[in-house]
C-alpha positions, 0 to 999 in steps of 0.5 A: 131591539135595544131596551137600554138607556143611552149613557147620557140618559143613564147619567141624567137619571143618576144625577136626578136621583142623587139631587132628589135623595140629597135635597128632598128631605122628609122634614122639608117635605112635611113642612111644605105639606103642612104649610101648603108651601111651594118649595121654590128654593128647590125649584131654583136649585133644580134650574141651576143644575139644568134639570128644567127645560131639557127639551127646550132650545139651547138658545134659551138655556135648554138641553135640546133633548126630548120627552124621554129625558124629562120622563127620567127626571120626573120619575126620579124626583117623584120616586124621592118624594111625591109632593116635592117632585110633582110640585117642581115638575108642574112648575115648568111643565106648562111652559112646554106649550110655549116651547112648541108654539112660541116665537123666538121672542117669546122663547127668550122672554118666557122660557129663558128665566124659567129654565134658570128656575127664576120663573114658574108657569101655569096653564088655564084651560078648565072652566067652572062649567066646562071640565073635560069639555074643552070644546066649549069655552065661555072665556072670551078674547076680543081683538081691539085696535091696539090690544086683545081684551080677555073676559071670563073665569078659569078654575083649578089653575095649578101654581096660580098664587105664585106663577109668573105667567099663564097660558090661557085658552079663550074663545075668539070667534063667537060664531065658530062651531064647538072646538073651533075659533079658540086662541091661546094667549100669554098673560103675565102676572106683573100688572104693569104689563097689562094695558088695562082691566084686572085679573083676580086670583082666588085660592081654592083651599082644602085639597085632598093632596098636592098640597105643595102647589096652589090651585086657584080661580082666575077671573078676567075682567076686561083684561087688556093684553098686548097683541104680541102675547098671542101664542101660536096661530089664532083660531088654533087654540084647542089644537095647540092644547092637544098637541101640548098634551100629547107630550105632557101626558107622558111626563104626567104618567112619569109622576105616577110611575115615580110615586109608586116606585117610591112607595114600593121601596119604602114598603119593601124595606119595611117588610124586610125590617118589621118583625112579627111572630119572630120573623120578618113580615116579608116571609109571610106569603100574604106580604111576600106575594103582595110585594112580588105582584107589585114588582111585576106591575111596576115593571109593566108600567115603567117600560110602557111609559118609557116606550111611549116617551121613545115613540113621541121622540122618534115618531115618523110621519107614519107613526105620528097619528098614533102618538095620541093613542100612546099618550092616552094609554099612559095617562089612563093606565099608569095612574090607575095601576100606580094608585093600586100599587100605593094602596097595597103598600099602605097595607104592607105598613099596616096601621103605620101606613095610615099616618103621614110619617110613613109617607105612603098615605101622602103618596096616595093622596098626591097620586090621586089627582094624576087620574084627573088633571090633563084629561080624566081616565075616562076621557083617555079611554074615549080618545083611545076608542076614537083612534082605534076606530079610524086606524087601518086594521092591517097597520094595527096588526103589522106595526102596533101589535 
């Protein structure tokens, strides 16, 4: 059993860390945080250096690698800065669904500019009255002779004010049972690509964290879209989304992993340098033991995340059924533990930790959304139970335990 990363993976991790430490400067982070600004200039630099689309085909400029390599980059970006790291990752993560289900023509059109850092992607699944319940969609998609017509409203679409294209989940077959008859379709921001109708983008203000991204409401009114913008097989929209989530949730877990690692490093440095009663505060058991426990927690979620990424990249036919089990475990467990770790680092800083300058309170706010988007913690637990009820006990005992 070999727990080491390959030389190529170590090189990727080091390169991502070097880039993030050099470019994600505290002054820039605070400026983007306070002005609610997406750091597009850093996103472009990340594309120029090849950090975007490592798992995309080489034909579009990607690296033809896997989830593991993406996980390493996301971890290092978020370790350097939670806000910038998450914003950059969330700008290209939605396009993964195009990678999985898109045609060669769609790959060239949508993925090639994204890999270069020129385009930003977004997904629109959630509706005002249907949050965790993706089996119910009120947004409709109707086929006409020369186009598809989209009507409805989506909420909490990340990147909405600056995304170049959106992947929208809509109900096509109105008579289908829950979860069936849905279709995914690509909508470009450029209104000249529409055949009629309108799409309104309404910013949702005053978020707790993740302030370097926009969150919007999308309203579609008789929006007419060309037929070649259908993504994947019609009627399989929800399954498309679930297959996408099986990869993306691991990378989302890597956001939380990097966030808490960065917070821990700041707290450890502070505890070494901060002096009270004529000695560094790390020498007080209340602080020293706290940091020791946090180190153990970080190691546990780090290797759990790496293992899930490895399983996703190396799945066999026998193991493929268990990928959602690991995906949900990462999405449930890692953000919850990361939240606890970051909260404890605020305690290490004392009163200073409550202010923006020390960065840890922002990491707490940024990290909080990871427990919610792409399926809440509670939904992940439901998924785990659903799979465990069906798996053969001998298989669980001999292979998974």
